PDBQT receptor file of N, H, CA, C and O in Angstrom, charges set to zero:
ATOM      1  N   MET A   1       7.564  11.132  32.321  1.00  0.00    +0.000 N 
ATOM      2  CA  MET A   1       7.082  10.730  33.598  1.00  0.00    +0.000 C 
ATOM      3  C   MET A   1       8.056  10.916  34.824  1.00  0.00    +0.000 C 
ATOM      4  O   MET A   1       9.178  10.414  34.771  1.00  0.00    +0.000 OA
ATOM      5  N   THR A   2       7.715  11.505  35.731  1.00  0.00    +0.000 N 
ATOM      6  H   THR A   2       6.803  11.913  35.774  1.00  0.00    +0.000 HD
ATOM      7  CA  THR A   2       8.679  11.729  36.921  1.00  0.00    +0.000 C 
ATOM      8  C   THR A   2       8.510  10.699  37.871  1.00  0.00    +0.000 C 
ATOM      9  O   THR A   2       7.380  10.397  38.255  1.00  0.00    +0.000 OA
ATOM     10  N   THR A   3       9.670  10.047  38.350  1.00  0.00    +0.000 N 
ATOM     11  H   THR A   3      10.588  10.292  38.038  1.00  0.00    +0.000 HD
ATOM     12  CA  THR A   3       9.582   9.082  39.340  1.00  0.00    +0.000 C 
ATOM     13  C   THR A   3       9.920   9.565  40.757  1.00  0.00    +0.000 C 
ATOM     14  O   THR A   3      10.654  10.542  40.902  1.00  0.00    +0.000 OA
ATOM     15  N   THR A   4       9.412   8.918  41.788  1.00  0.00    +0.000 N 
ATOM     16  H   THR A   4       8.815   8.124  41.670  1.00  0.00    +0.000 HD
ATOM     17  CA  THR A   4       9.661   9.353  43.105  1.00  0.00    +0.000 C 
ATOM     18  C   THR A   4      10.708   8.388  43.803  1.00  0.00    +0.000 C 
ATOM     19  O   THR A   4      10.981   8.468  45.001  1.00  0.00    +0.000 OA
ATOM     20  N   ALA A   5      11.209   7.561  43.021  1.00  0.00    +0.000 N 
ATOM     21  H   ALA A   5      10.987   7.496  42.048  1.00  0.00    +0.000 HD
ATOM     22  CA  ALA A   5      12.089   6.458  43.620  1.00  0.00    +0.000 C 
ATOM     23  C   ALA A   5      13.339   6.910  44.312  1.00  0.00    +0.000 C 
ATOM     24  O   ALA A   5      13.890   6.277  45.212  1.00  0.00    +0.000 OA
ATOM     25  N   SER A   6      13.764   8.120  43.793  1.00  0.00    +0.000 N 
ATOM     26  H   SER A   6      13.316   8.634  43.062  1.00  0.00    +0.000 HD
ATOM     27  CA  SER A   6      15.076   8.673  44.311  1.00  0.00    +0.000 C 
ATOM     28  C   SER A   6      14.802   9.611  45.632  1.00  0.00    +0.000 C 
ATOM     29  O   SER A   6      15.738   9.955  46.354  1.00  0.00    +0.000 OA
ATOM     30  N   LYS A   7      13.425  10.002  45.892  1.00  0.00    +0.000 N 
ATOM     31  H   LYS A   7      12.664   9.722  45.305  1.00  0.00    +0.000 HD
ATOM     32  CA  LYS A   7      13.076  10.779  46.843  1.00  0.00    +0.000 C 
ATOM     33  C   LYS A   7      13.121   9.962  48.299  1.00  0.00    +0.000 C 
ATOM     34  O   LYS A   7      12.733   8.796  48.385  1.00  0.00    +0.000 OA
ATOM     35  N   LYS A   8      13.603  10.662  49.349  1.00  0.00    +0.000 N 
ATOM     36  H   LYS A   8      13.918  11.609  49.279  1.00  0.00    +0.000 HD
ATOM     37  CA  LYS A   8      13.447  10.084  50.669  1.00  0.00    +0.000 C 
ATOM     38  C   LYS A   8      12.057  10.145  51.159  1.00  0.00    +0.000 C 
ATOM     39  O   LYS A   8      11.479  11.230  51.211  1.00  0.00    +0.000 OA
ATOM     40  N   PRO A   9      11.489   9.058  51.519  1.00  0.00    +0.000 N 
ATOM     41  CA  PRO A   9      10.095   9.151  52.107  1.00  0.00    +0.000 C 
ATOM     42  C   PRO A   9       9.967  10.078  53.281  1.00  0.00    +0.000 C 
ATOM     43  O   PRO A   9      10.826  10.130  54.162  1.00  0.00    +0.000 OA
ATOM     44  N   THR A  10       8.859  10.819  53.276  1.00  0.00    +0.000 N 
ATOM     45  H   THR A  10       8.161  10.777  52.561  1.00  0.00    +0.000 HD
ATOM     46  CA  THR A  10       8.698  11.792  54.394  1.00  0.00    +0.000 C 
ATOM     47  C   THR A  10       7.764  11.187  55.521  1.00  0.00    +0.000 C 
ATOM     48  O   THR A  10       7.645  11.672  56.646  1.00  0.00    +0.000 OA
ATOM     49  N   ARG A  11       7.119  10.058  55.054  1.00  0.00    +0.000 N 
ATOM     50  H   ARG A  11       7.216   9.664  54.140  1.00  0.00    +0.000 HD
ATOM     51  CA  ARG A  11       6.220   9.328  56.073  1.00  0.00    +0.000 C 
ATOM     52  C   ARG A  11       6.303   7.847  55.987  1.00  0.00    +0.000 C 
ATOM     53  O   ARG A  11       6.725   7.285  54.976  1.00  0.00    +0.000 OA
ATOM     54  N   GLU A  12       5.911   7.232  57.023  1.00  0.00    +0.000 N 
ATOM     55  H   GLU A  12       5.568   7.689  57.844  1.00  0.00    +0.000 HD
ATOM     56  CA  GLU A  12       5.858   5.729  57.006  1.00  0.00    +0.000 C 
ATOM     57  C   GLU A  12       4.340   5.354  57.162  1.00  0.00    +0.000 C 
ATOM     58  O   GLU A  12       3.600   6.030  57.877  1.00  0.00    +0.000 OA
ATOM     59  N   VAL A  13       3.924   4.301  56.500  1.00  0.00    +0.000 N 
ATOM     60  H   VAL A  13       4.526   3.752  55.920  1.00  0.00    +0.000 HD
ATOM     61  CA  VAL A  13       2.558   4.007  56.546  1.00  0.00    +0.000 C 
ATOM     62  C   VAL A  13       2.518   2.600  57.416  1.00  0.00    +0.000 C 
ATOM     63  O   VAL A  13       3.229   1.625  57.172  1.00  0.00    +0.000 OA
ATOM     64  N   TRP A  14       1.646   2.682  58.365  1.00  0.00    +0.000 N 
ATOM     65  H   TRP A  14       1.068   3.474  58.563  1.00  0.00    +0.000 HD
ATOM     66  CA  TRP A  14       1.523   1.541  59.360  1.00  0.00    +0.000 C 
ATOM     67  C   TRP A  14       0.057   0.987  59.395  1.00  0.00    +0.000 C 
ATOM     68  O   TRP A  14      -0.929   1.724  59.398  1.00  0.00    +0.000 OA
ATOM     69  N   MET A  15       0.009  -0.318  59.421  1.00  0.00    +0.000 N 
ATOM     70  H   MET A  15       0.810  -0.917  59.419  1.00  0.00    +0.000 HD
ATOM     71  CA  MET A  15      -1.225  -0.983  59.534  1.00  0.00    +0.000 C 
ATOM     72  C   MET A  15      -1.473  -1.231  61.050  1.00  0.00    +0.000 C 
ATOM     73  O   MET A  15      -0.571  -1.708  61.738  1.00  0.00    +0.000 OA
ATOM     74  N   VAL A  16      -2.715  -0.906  61.593  1.00  0.00    +0.000 N 
ATOM     75  H   VAL A  16      -3.448  -0.518  61.034  1.00  0.00    +0.000 HD
ATOM     76  CA  VAL A  16      -2.950  -1.005  62.988  1.00  0.00    +0.000 C 
ATOM     77  C   VAL A  16      -4.158  -2.052  63.049  1.00  0.00    +0.000 C 
ATOM     78  O   VAL A  16      -5.242  -1.812  62.517  1.00  0.00    +0.000 OA
ATOM     79  N   GLU A  17      -3.885  -3.206  63.727  1.00  0.00    +0.000 N 
ATOM     80  H   GLU A  17      -3.004  -3.401  64.159  1.00  0.00    +0.000 HD
ATOM     81  CA  GLU A  17      -4.938  -4.174  63.965  1.00  0.00    +0.000 C 
ATOM     82  C   GLU A  17      -5.253  -4.197  65.358  1.00  0.00    +0.000 C 
ATOM     83  O   GLU A  17      -4.359  -4.173  66.204  1.00  0.00    +0.000 OA
ATOM     84  N   GLU A  18      -6.565  -4.247  65.675  1.00  0.00    +0.000 N 
ATOM     85  H   GLU A  18      -7.291  -4.267  64.988  1.00  0.00    +0.000 HD
ATOM     86  CA  GLU A  18      -6.939  -4.290  67.110  1.00  0.00    +0.000 C 
ATOM     87  C   GLU A  18      -7.021  -5.888  67.554  1.00  0.00    +0.000 C 
ATOM     88  O   GLU A  18      -7.721  -6.640  66.876  1.00  0.00    +0.000 OA
ATOM     89  N   LEU A  19      -6.462  -6.276  68.437  1.00  0.00    +0.000 N 
ATOM     90  H   LEU A  19      -5.894  -5.665  68.988  1.00  0.00    +0.000 HD
ATOM     91  CA  LEU A  19      -6.445  -7.621  68.923  1.00  0.00    +0.000 C 
ATOM     92  C   LEU A  19      -7.465  -7.833  69.908  1.00  0.00    +0.000 C 
ATOM     93  O   LEU A  19      -7.967  -6.885  70.510  1.00  0.00    +0.000 OA
ATOM     94  N   GLU A  20      -7.853  -9.218  70.136  1.00  0.00    +0.000 N 
ATOM     95  H   GLU A  20      -7.445  -9.989  69.646  1.00  0.00    +0.000 HD
ATOM     96  CA  GLU A  20      -8.798  -9.494  71.055  1.00  0.00    +0.000 C 
ATOM     97  C   GLU A  20      -8.462  -9.131  72.455  1.00  0.00    +0.000 C 
ATOM     98  O   GLU A  20      -9.359  -8.896  73.265  1.00  0.00    +0.000 OA
ATOM     99  N   THR A  21      -7.203  -9.076  72.772  1.00  0.00    +0.000 N 
ATOM    100  H   THR A  21      -6.474  -9.267  72.114  1.00  0.00    +0.000 HD
ATOM    101  CA  THR A  21      -6.746  -8.746  74.055  1.00  0.00    +0.000 C 
ATOM    102  C   THR A  21      -6.956  -7.260  74.428  1.00  0.00    +0.000 C 
ATOM    103  O   THR A  21      -6.720  -6.843  75.561  1.00  0.00    +0.000 OA
ATOM    104  N   GLY A  22      -7.412  -6.480  73.418  1.00  0.00    +0.000 N 
ATOM    105  H   GLY A  22      -7.603  -6.819  72.497  1.00  0.00    +0.000 HD
ATOM    106  CA  GLY A  22      -7.644  -5.087  73.664  1.00  0.00    +0.000 C 
ATOM    107  C   GLY A  22      -6.323  -4.126  73.321  1.00  0.00    +0.000 C 
ATOM    108  O   GLY A  22      -6.334  -2.904  73.465  1.00  0.00    +0.000 OA
ATOM    109  N   ARG A  23      -5.325  -4.802  72.902  1.00  0.00    +0.000 N 
ATOM    110  H   ARG A  23      -5.316  -5.795  72.785  1.00  0.00    +0.000 HD
ATOM    111  CA  ARG A  23      -4.044  -4.172  72.544  1.00  0.00    +0.000 C 
ATOM    112  C   ARG A  23      -4.091  -4.065  71.020  1.00  0.00    +0.000 C 
ATOM    113  O   ARG A  23      -4.942  -4.675  70.371  1.00  0.00    +0.000 OA
ATOM    114  N   SER A  24      -3.134  -3.255  70.439  1.00  0.00    +0.000 N 
ATOM    115  H   SER A  24      -2.443  -2.761  70.966  1.00  0.00    +0.000 HD
ATOM    116  CA  SER A  24      -3.057  -3.117  69.048  1.00  0.00    +0.000 C 
ATOM    117  C   SER A  24      -1.712  -3.691  68.477  1.00  0.00    +0.000 C 
ATOM    118  O   SER A  24      -0.689  -3.660  69.160  1.00  0.00    +0.000 OA
ATOM    119  N   ARG A  25      -1.733  -4.156  67.349  1.00  0.00    +0.000 N 
ATOM    120  H   ARG A  25      -2.565  -4.180  66.794  1.00  0.00    +0.000 HD
ATOM    121  CA  ARG A  25      -0.539  -4.632  66.621  1.00  0.00    +0.000 C 
ATOM    122  C   ARG A  25      -0.145  -3.619  65.441  1.00  0.00    +0.000 C 
ATOM    123  O   ARG A  25      -0.941  -3.408  64.525  1.00  0.00    +0.000 OA
ATOM    124  N   TRP A  26       0.940  -3.085  65.489  1.00  0.00    +0.000 N 
ATOM    125  H   TRP A  26       1.586  -3.257  66.233  1.00  0.00    +0.000 HD
ATOM    126  CA  TRP A  26       1.418  -2.149  64.387  1.00  0.00    +0.000 C 
ATOM    127  C   TRP A  26       2.387  -2.883  63.562  1.00  0.00    +0.000 C 
ATOM    128  O   TRP A  26       3.321  -3.518  64.052  1.00  0.00    +0.000 OA
ATOM    129  N   THR A  27       2.133  -2.781  62.203  1.00  0.00    +0.000 N 
ATOM    130  H   THR A  27       1.374  -2.265  61.805  1.00  0.00    +0.000 HD
ATOM    131  CA  THR A  27       2.981  -3.388  61.258  1.00  0.00    +0.000 C 
ATOM    132  C   THR A  27       3.334  -2.307  60.118  1.00  0.00    +0.000 C 
ATOM    133  O   THR A  27       2.429  -1.692  59.553  1.00  0.00    +0.000 OA
ATOM    134  N   ARG A  28       4.578  -2.120  59.831  1.00  0.00    +0.000 N 
ATOM    135  H   ARG A  28       5.313  -2.619  60.290  1.00  0.00    +0.000 HD
ATOM    136  CA  ARG A  28       4.919  -1.067  58.802  1.00  0.00    +0.000 C 
ATOM    137  C   ARG A  28       4.607  -1.767  57.427  1.00  0.00    +0.000 C 
ATOM    138  O   ARG A  28       5.111  -2.862  57.178  1.00  0.00    +0.000 OA
ATOM    139  N   VAL A  29       3.825  -1.171  56.590  1.00  0.00    +0.000 N 
ATOM    140  H   VAL A  29       3.415  -0.282  56.792  1.00  0.00    +0.000 HD
ATOM    141  CA  VAL A  29       3.407  -1.618  55.308  1.00  0.00    +0.000 C 
ATOM    142  C   VAL A  29       3.872  -0.818  54.184  1.00  0.00    +0.000 C 
ATOM    143  O   VAL A  29       3.716  -1.253  53.042  1.00  0.00    +0.000 OA
ATOM    144  N   GLY A  30       4.451   0.357  54.401  1.00  0.00    +0.000 N 
ATOM    145  H   GLY A  30       4.578   0.710  55.328  1.00  0.00    +0.000 HD
ATOM    146  CA  GLY A  30       4.872   1.138  53.278  1.00  0.00    +0.000 C 
ATOM    147  C   GLY A  30       5.362   2.504  53.669  1.00  0.00    +0.000 C 
ATOM    148  O   GLY A  30       5.531   2.816  54.848  1.00  0.00    +0.000 OA
ATOM    149  N   THR A  31       5.585   3.298  52.674  1.00  0.00    +0.000 N 
ATOM    150  H   THR A  31       5.448   3.044  51.716  1.00  0.00    +0.000 HD
ATOM    151  CA  THR A  31       6.092   4.731  52.816  1.00  0.00    +0.000 C 
ATOM    152  C   THR A  31       5.204   5.606  52.073  1.00  0.00    +0.000 C 
ATOM    153  O   THR A  31       4.329   5.170  51.325  1.00  0.00    +0.000 OA
ATOM    154  N   ALA A  32       5.443   6.945  52.293  1.00  0.00    +0.000 N 
ATOM    155  H   ALA A  32       6.154   7.299  52.901  1.00  0.00    +0.000 HD
ATOM    156  CA  ALA A  32       4.726   8.048  51.469  1.00  0.00    +0.000 C 
ATOM    157  C   ALA A  32       5.668   9.147  51.231  1.00  0.00    +0.000 C 
ATOM    158  O   ALA A  32       6.525   9.444  52.064  1.00  0.00    +0.000 OA
ATOM    159  N   ASP A  33       5.520   9.786  50.060  1.00  0.00    +0.000 N 
ATOM    160  H   ASP A  33       4.824   9.545  49.384  1.00  0.00    +0.000 HD
ATOM    161  CA  ASP A  33       6.303  10.956  49.696  1.00  0.00    +0.000 C 
ATOM    162  C   ASP A  33       5.370  12.130  49.528  1.00  0.00    +0.000 C 
ATOM    163  O   ASP A  33       4.240  11.966  49.068  1.00  0.00    +0.000 OA
ATOM    164  N   GLU A  34       5.821  13.294  49.888  1.00  0.00    +0.000 N 
ATOM    165  H   GLU A  34       6.739  13.427  50.261  1.00  0.00    +0.000 HD
ATOM    166  CA  GLU A  34       5.073  14.449  49.712  1.00  0.00    +0.000 C 
ATOM    167  C   GLU A  34       5.323  15.045  48.279  1.00  0.00    +0.000 C 
ATOM    168  O   GLU A  34       6.459  15.147  47.817  1.00  0.00    +0.000 OA
ATOM    169  N   ASN A  35       4.200  15.428  47.612  1.00  0.00    +0.000 N 
ATOM    170  H   ASN A  35       3.276  15.344  47.987  1.00  0.00    +0.000 HD
ATOM    171  CA  ASN A  35       4.449  16.001  46.315  1.00  0.00    +0.000 C 
ATOM    172  C   ASN A  35       4.546  17.523  46.353  1.00  0.00    +0.000 C 
ATOM    173  O   ASN A  35       4.352  18.133  47.404  1.00  0.00    +0.000 OA
ATOM    174  N   LYS A  36       4.835  18.115  45.252  1.00  0.00    +0.000 N 
ATOM    175  H   LYS A  36       4.993  17.620  44.398  1.00  0.00    +0.000 HD
ATOM    176  CA  LYS A  36       5.042  19.546  45.244  1.00  0.00    +0.000 C 
ATOM    177  C   LYS A  36       3.867  20.343  45.565  1.00  0.00    +0.000 C 
ATOM    178  O   LYS A  36       3.955  21.474  46.042  1.00  0.00    +0.000 OA
ATOM    179  N   ASP A  37       2.606  19.672  45.267  1.00  0.00    +0.000 N 
ATOM    180  H   ASP A  37       2.535  18.753  44.880  1.00  0.00    +0.000 HD
ATOM    181  CA  ASP A  37       1.312  20.448  45.589  1.00  0.00    +0.000 C 
ATOM    182  C   ASP A  37       0.804  20.071  47.056  1.00  0.00    +0.000 C 
ATOM    183  O   ASP A  37      -0.279  20.505  47.450  1.00  0.00    +0.000 OA
ATOM    184  N   GLY A  38       1.563  19.300  47.815  1.00  0.00    +0.000 N 
ATOM    185  H   GLY A  38       2.442  18.948  47.495  1.00  0.00    +0.000 HD
ATOM    186  CA  GLY A  38       1.302  18.952  49.205  1.00  0.00    +0.000 C 
ATOM    187  C   GLY A  38       0.497  17.658  49.394  1.00  0.00    +0.000 C 
ATOM    188  O   GLY A  38       0.233  17.244  50.523  1.00  0.00    +0.000 OA
ATOM    189  N   SER A  39       0.111  17.023  48.276  1.00  0.00    +0.000 N 
ATOM    190  H   SER A  39       0.325  17.359  47.359  1.00  0.00    +0.000 HD
ATOM    191  CA  SER A  39      -0.557  15.764  48.349  1.00  0.00    +0.000 C 
ATOM    192  C   SER A  39       0.461  14.732  48.633  1.00  0.00    +0.000 C 
ATOM    193  O   SER A  39       1.647  15.062  48.661  1.00  0.00    +0.000 OA
ATOM    194  N   LEU A  40       0.103  13.517  48.845  1.00  0.00    +0.000 N 
ATOM    195  H   LEU A  40      -0.860  13.249  48.822  1.00  0.00    +0.000 HD
ATOM    196  CA  LEU A  40       1.002  12.436  49.176  1.00  0.00    +0.000 C 
ATOM    197  C   LEU A  40       0.800  11.163  48.175  1.00  0.00    +0.000 C 
ATOM    198  O   LEU A  40      -0.302  10.788  47.774  1.00  0.00    +0.000 OA
ATOM    199  N   THR A  41       1.959  10.607  47.863  1.00  0.00    +0.000 N 
ATOM    200  H   THR A  41       2.854  10.913  48.188  1.00  0.00    +0.000 HD
ATOM    201  CA  THR A  41       1.985   9.448  47.043  1.00  0.00    +0.000 C 
ATOM    202  C   THR A  41       2.341   8.305  47.996  1.00  0.00    +0.000 C 
ATOM    203  O   THR A  41       3.351   8.401  48.694  1.00  0.00    +0.000 OA
ATOM    204  N   ILE A  42       1.583   7.271  48.051  1.00  0.00    +0.000 N 
ATOM    205  H   ILE A  42       0.763   7.192  47.484  1.00  0.00    +0.000 HD
ATOM    206  CA  ILE A  42       1.806   6.149  48.999  1.00  0.00    +0.000 C 
ATOM    207  C   ILE A  42       2.228   4.944  48.246  1.00  0.00    +0.000 C 
ATOM    208  O   ILE A  42       1.657   4.540  47.233  1.00  0.00    +0.000 OA
ATOM    209  N   HIS A  43       3.355   4.343  48.851  1.00  0.00    +0.000 N 
ATOM    210  H   HIS A  43       3.819   4.671  49.674  1.00  0.00    +0.000 HD
ATOM    211  CA  HIS A  43       3.961   3.187  48.180  1.00  0.00    +0.000 C 
ATOM    212  C   HIS A  43       3.750   1.973  49.241  1.00  0.00    +0.000 C 
ATOM    213  O   HIS A  43       4.382   1.954  50.298  1.00  0.00    +0.000 OA
ATOM    214  N   LEU A  44       2.931   1.085  48.931  1.00  0.00    +0.000 N 
ATOM    215  H   LEU A  44       2.417   1.100  48.073  1.00  0.00    +0.000 HD
ATOM    216  CA  LEU A  44       2.724  -0.056  49.766  1.00  0.00    +0.000 C 
ATOM    217  C   LEU A  44       3.509  -1.336  49.420  1.00  0.00    +0.000 C 
ATOM    218  O   LEU A  44       3.487  -1.803  48.281  1.00  0.00    +0.000 OA
ATOM    219  N   GLN A  45       4.156  -1.855  50.367  1.00  0.00    +0.000 N 
ATOM    220  H   GLN A  45       4.173  -1.476  51.293  1.00  0.00    +0.000 HD
ATOM    221  CA  GLN A  45       4.877  -3.074  50.245  1.00  0.00    +0.000 C 
ATOM    222  C   GLN A  45       4.123  -4.276  50.600  1.00  0.00    +0.000 C 
ATOM    223  O   GLN A  45       4.496  -5.397  50.252  1.00  0.00    +0.000 OA
ATOM    224  N   ALA A  46       2.980  -4.040  51.347  1.00  0.00    +0.000 N 
ATOM    225  H   ALA A  46       2.678  -3.130  51.630  1.00  0.00    +0.000 HD
ATOM    226  CA  ALA A  46       2.100  -5.182  51.741  1.00  0.00    +0.000 C 
ATOM    227  C   ALA A  46       0.743  -4.603  51.720  1.00  0.00    +0.000 C 
ATOM    228  O   ALA A  46       0.524  -3.396  51.829  1.00  0.00    +0.000 OA
ATOM    229  N   MET A  47      -0.160  -5.516  51.577  1.00  0.00    +0.000 N 
ATOM    230  H   MET A  47       0.018  -6.496  51.489  1.00  0.00    +0.000 HD
ATOM    231  CA  MET A  47      -1.726  -5.198  51.590  1.00  0.00    +0.000 C 
ATOM    232  C   MET A  47      -2.191  -5.259  53.009  1.00  0.00    +0.000 C 
ATOM    233  O   MET A  47      -1.936  -6.242  53.705  1.00  0.00    +0.000 OA
ATOM    234  N   PRO A  48      -2.894  -4.195  53.474  1.00  0.00    +0.000 N 
ATOM    235  CA  PRO A  48      -3.410  -4.314  54.810  1.00  0.00    +0.000 C 
ATOM    236  C   PRO A  48      -4.633  -5.301  54.864  1.00  0.00    +0.000 C 
ATOM    237  O   PRO A  48      -5.320  -5.527  53.868  1.00  0.00    +0.000 OA
ATOM    238  N   THR A  49      -4.846  -5.839  56.014  1.00  0.00    +0.000 N 
ATOM    239  H   THR A  49      -4.289  -5.656  56.824  1.00  0.00    +0.000 HD
ATOM    240  CA  THR A  49      -5.812  -6.899  56.176  1.00  0.00    +0.000 C 
ATOM    241  C   THR A  49      -7.193  -6.157  56.264  1.00  0.00    +0.000 C 
ATOM    242  O   THR A  49      -7.220  -4.971  56.592  1.00  0.00    +0.000 OA
ATOM    243  N   PRO A  50      -8.309  -6.832  55.982  1.00  0.00    +0.000 N 
ATOM    244  CA  PRO A  50      -9.599  -6.208  56.065  1.00  0.00    +0.000 C 
ATOM    245  C   PRO A  50      -9.891  -5.755  57.521  1.00  0.00    +0.000 C 
ATOM    246  O   PRO A  50      -9.627  -6.503  58.463  1.00  0.00    +0.000 OA
ATOM    247  N   GLY A  51     -10.397  -4.616  57.688  1.00  0.00    +0.000 N 
ATOM    248  H   GLY A  51     -10.612  -4.009  56.923  1.00  0.00    +0.000 HD
ATOM    249  CA  GLY A  51     -10.753  -4.075  59.036  1.00  0.00    +0.000 C 
ATOM    250  C   GLY A  51      -9.638  -3.439  59.769  1.00  0.00    +0.000 C 
ATOM    251  O   GLY A  51      -9.856  -2.884  60.845  1.00  0.00    +0.000 OA
ATOM    252  N   ALA A  52      -8.323  -3.493  59.193  1.00  0.00    +0.000 N 
ATOM    253  H   ALA A  52      -8.145  -3.945  58.318  1.00  0.00    +0.000 HD
ATOM    254  CA  ALA A  52      -7.310  -2.736  59.844  1.00  0.00    +0.000 C 
ATOM    255  C   ALA A  52      -7.388  -1.303  59.385  1.00  0.00    +0.000 C 
ATOM    256  O   ALA A  52      -7.917  -0.970  58.324  1.00  0.00    +0.000 OA
ATOM    257  N   ARG A  53      -6.832  -0.475  60.244  1.00  0.00    +0.000 N 
ATOM    258  H   ARG A  53      -6.403  -0.745  61.106  1.00  0.00    +0.000 HD
ATOM    259  CA  ARG A  53      -6.695   0.937  59.896  1.00  0.00    +0.000 C 
ATOM    260  C   ARG A  53      -5.250   1.239  59.393  1.00  0.00    +0.000 C 
ATOM    261  O   ARG A  53      -4.310   0.508  59.707  1.00  0.00    +0.000 OA
ATOM    262  N   LEU A  54      -5.113   2.246  58.669  1.00  0.00    +0.000 N 
ATOM    263  H   LEU A  54      -5.876   2.840  58.413  1.00  0.00    +0.000 HD
ATOM    264  CA  LEU A  54      -3.799   2.713  58.146  1.00  0.00    +0.000 C 
ATOM    265  C   LEU A  54      -3.457   3.969  58.966  1.00  0.00    +0.000 C 
ATOM    266  O   LEU A  54      -4.351   4.767  59.244  1.00  0.00    +0.000 OA
ATOM    267  N   ASN A  55      -2.134   4.173  59.376  1.00  0.00    +0.000 N 
ATOM    268  H   ASN A  55      -1.407   3.524  59.150  1.00  0.00    +0.000 HD
ATOM    269  CA  ASN A  55      -1.728   5.301  60.049  1.00  0.00    +0.000 C 
ATOM    270  C   ASN A  55      -0.474   5.884  59.443  1.00  0.00    +0.000 C 
ATOM    271  O   ASN A  55       0.514   5.159  59.324  1.00  0.00    +0.000 OA
ATOM    272  N   LEU A  56      -0.444   7.169  59.044  1.00  0.00    +0.000 N 
ATOM    273  H   LEU A  56      -1.246   7.758  59.140  1.00  0.00    +0.000 HD
ATOM    274  CA  LEU A  56       0.719   7.838  58.515  1.00  0.00    +0.000 C 
ATOM    275  C   LEU A  56       1.442   8.492  59.603  1.00  0.00    +0.000 C 
ATOM    276  O   LEU A  56       0.830   9.199  60.404  1.00  0.00    +0.000 OA
ATOM    277  N   ARG A  57       2.748   8.298  59.689  1.00  0.00    +0.000 N 
ATOM    278  H   ARG A  57       3.245   7.724  59.038  1.00  0.00    +0.000 HD
ATOM    279  CA  ARG A  57       3.621   8.787  60.710  1.00  0.00    +0.000 C 
ATOM    280  C   ARG A  57       4.827   9.428  60.006  1.00  0.00    +0.000 C 
ATOM    281  O   ARG A  57       5.228   8.948  58.945  1.00  0.00    +0.000 OA
ATOM    282  N   SER A  58       5.379  10.427  60.526  1.00  0.00    +0.000 N 
ATOM    283  H   SER A  58       5.053  10.816  61.388  1.00  0.00    +0.000 HD
ATOM    284  CA  SER A  58       6.558  11.080  60.016  1.00  0.00    +0.000 C 
ATOM    285  C   SER A  58       7.709  10.143  60.068  1.00  0.00    +0.000 C 
ATOM    286  O   SER A  58       7.876   9.485  61.095  1.00  0.00    +0.000 OA
ATOM    287  N   ALA A  59       8.546  10.012  59.028  1.00  0.00    +0.000 N 
ATOM    288  H   ALA A  59       8.410  10.546  58.194  1.00  0.00    +0.000 HD
ATOM    289  CA  ALA A  59       9.655   9.105  58.852  1.00  0.00    +0.000 C 
ATOM    290  C   ALA A  59      10.624   9.544  59.867  1.00  0.00    +0.000 C 
ATOM    291  O   ALA A  59      10.854  10.748  59.979  1.00  0.00    +0.000 OA
ATOM    292  N   PRO A  60      11.276   8.594  60.696  1.00  0.00    +0.000 N 
ATOM    293  CA  PRO A  60      12.282   8.964  61.621  1.00  0.00    +0.000 C 
ATOM    294  C   PRO A  60      13.523   9.664  60.850  1.00  0.00    +0.000 C 
ATOM    295  O   PRO A  60      13.910   9.263  59.752  1.00  0.00    +0.000 OA
ATOM    296  N   SER A  61      14.086  10.716  61.518  1.00  0.00    +0.000 N 
ATOM    297  H   SER A  61      13.771  11.042  62.409  1.00  0.00    +0.000 HD
ATOM    298  CA  SER A  61      15.315  11.333  61.052  1.00  0.00    +0.000 C 
ATOM    299  C   SER A  61      16.499  10.442  61.437  1.00  0.00    +0.000 C 
ATOM    300  O   SER A  61      16.401   9.576  62.306  1.00  0.00    +0.000 OA
ATOM    301  N   LYS A  62      17.552  10.675  60.795  1.00  0.00    +0.000 N 
ATOM    302  H   LYS A  62      17.631  11.379  60.089  1.00  0.00    +0.000 HD
ATOM    303  CA  LYS A  62      18.842   9.997  61.111  1.00  0.00    +0.000 C 
ATOM    304  C   LYS A  62      19.259  10.033  62.495  1.00  0.00    +0.000 C 
ATOM    305  O   LYS A  62      19.865   9.086  62.995  1.00  0.00    +0.000 OA
ATOM    306  N   ALA A  63      18.942  11.161  63.188  1.00  0.00    +0.000 N 
ATOM    307  H   ALA A  63      18.450  11.931  62.782  1.00  0.00    +0.000 HD
ATOM    308  CA  ALA A  63      19.324  11.342  64.559  1.00  0.00    +0.000 C 
ATOM    309  C   ALA A  63      18.537  10.455  65.525  1.00  0.00    +0.000 C 
ATOM    310  O   ALA A  63      19.009  10.174  66.627  1.00  0.00    +0.000 OA
ATOM    311  N   GLU A  64      17.282   9.988  65.104  1.00  0.00    +0.000 N 
ATOM    312  H   GLU A  64      16.898  10.216  64.209  1.00  0.00    +0.000 HD
ATOM    313  CA  GLU A  64      16.437   9.232  65.983  1.00  0.00    +0.000 C 
ATOM    314  C   GLU A  64      16.874   7.866  66.065  1.00  0.00    +0.000 C 
ATOM    315  O   GLU A  64      16.268   7.065  66.775  1.00  0.00    +0.000 OA
TER     316      GLU A  64
């Protein structure tokens, strides 16, 4: 079995909750690695709340 633990994540997973004020709250809940076939493996460190949406963003580079 191959592990992805040593890979640097290529994406961050964010949970986006819509607030009653009309604003959104963004909470980082995990990372994602790109596989050789172009698919993604998602590693969640927290479970999203019901009704929240998930957003995949490119992981920031060291220069950012």
